[in-house]
N, C-alpha and C positions, 0 to 999 in steps of 0.2 A: 468634256470627265466622263469619264466611263461611271453610271451610278451605282453599281455593282462593286467596282474592283476598287473603284481611287485614282484608277490610271490616269494620266493627262496628258492631249495632243494639242501640238499647236507649232506655229508657224508664224513666220518674222517677216513683216514687209517691209521694204528697207524704201528708201526717196525715193522716185522716179518708177515706184509700183513694182521693183524688183522684187522676190518673194524666196525665202529661203524653203527647203524641203520639210515637210512637217516632221515633228518630231515625234517622240511620245516619252513622259517618263513613265516607265513599267510602274506603279506599286509593287508593295513585298506583301501585298494578298493576291494581285495578280501570279507575280511569282511564285506561291504558292498554291496557289490552285492548277494552276499549268503541272506543276510539280506531281499534284495530287489528281489529277487527270479529272481534275471537277468542270461541267462543261456551264459554260454561263455564254450567252448573245451579247457582246460589248453594242449598247445603244448609249454612242458618243452626243452629250449633253453639252450645248450652246454656253461659257461663264461670260466670257469679256471681248470686244475687239476694240482696239486704239485706231482713228479714221486719222491720216496725218496724209497734210498738203508735199508738195513734189519738192520740198526741202526742210521736210521730216518733221514740221511743227506739228503736234497734236490738234487736231481743229474738234477731234470730235471720239465720245467716249463713250459706249454699249453694252451692259452688263444685260446678264441672263440671270435665273433662280439659281443657287447650288444645289443639285442633291444631294440628300442627306448624306450621302459618306464623306461629304467635303469636309465635316466638321470633324472626323474619325483620319483622315489622313496622319495626322502626329503620331497617332496609334497603331496605324496599321500593320507595321513590325511586331510590333510585341502581339497583336491579335492575331496574326497570319501565326506565330511563333507557336503558340501555347494552347491553340484550337485544335480541336479532334476532326478529322475527314467529316463527319458528320457533321459537326456542328459548322462546318464549313457549307458542307451543304444544304441546310436549314436557312444561312445567311442568305448565301445566295441566292437561294428561292422564296426567301422573303422580299429582299431589294430588286428582283426582274417580277415581282407579280403582286405583293402583297402592298397594301393600302399605305397610304402616308404615315398613318398613324403606327403600323407595324413595322415600318420601315423604320420611322422615328426611336421605337423601341427596340429593335433587331441591333441599331448602331449602340443606344445606350448601356446593351447589356453586353455589345463589341468590347465598348471603351471600358467598362468595369470588369471586364474578361484582362484586358491589355492588364491590367493593374495590379493585377499578379504576381508578376516576375517583381516589380518594384516593395510590394508587399513581403516576399521572399527574403528581398534583400536587407530589408528593414527589421524583419522578425530577424533571421541570424547576426544582424549587426549588434541587436538589443540582448543577444545570448552569451 
């Protein structure tokens, strides 16, 4: 997982060690950053792996630590939609070089910001 954008890349290993080509699930935040020409350096972090025997039966599971952006994945689309380019540049800066506490705060702020469309819909429905 890219800890800045929340994009995920993976590959599947089939029985007898046959692997598929790597696939990438591009997050809405990455799409918005590219559209706005906001630069960042992807830094892929390991999430998990399943080892299988030649019959395809799982024999071992490995897990890494998810970056802070992982918890924001369900809200990335709304966060990308309601944020200004300046806000996104600040978010990228913090996620690339901030301390873990700063990154957690940035993710929490982004999550709260992503709730704005839902609040507007509720407020309009109540009128």
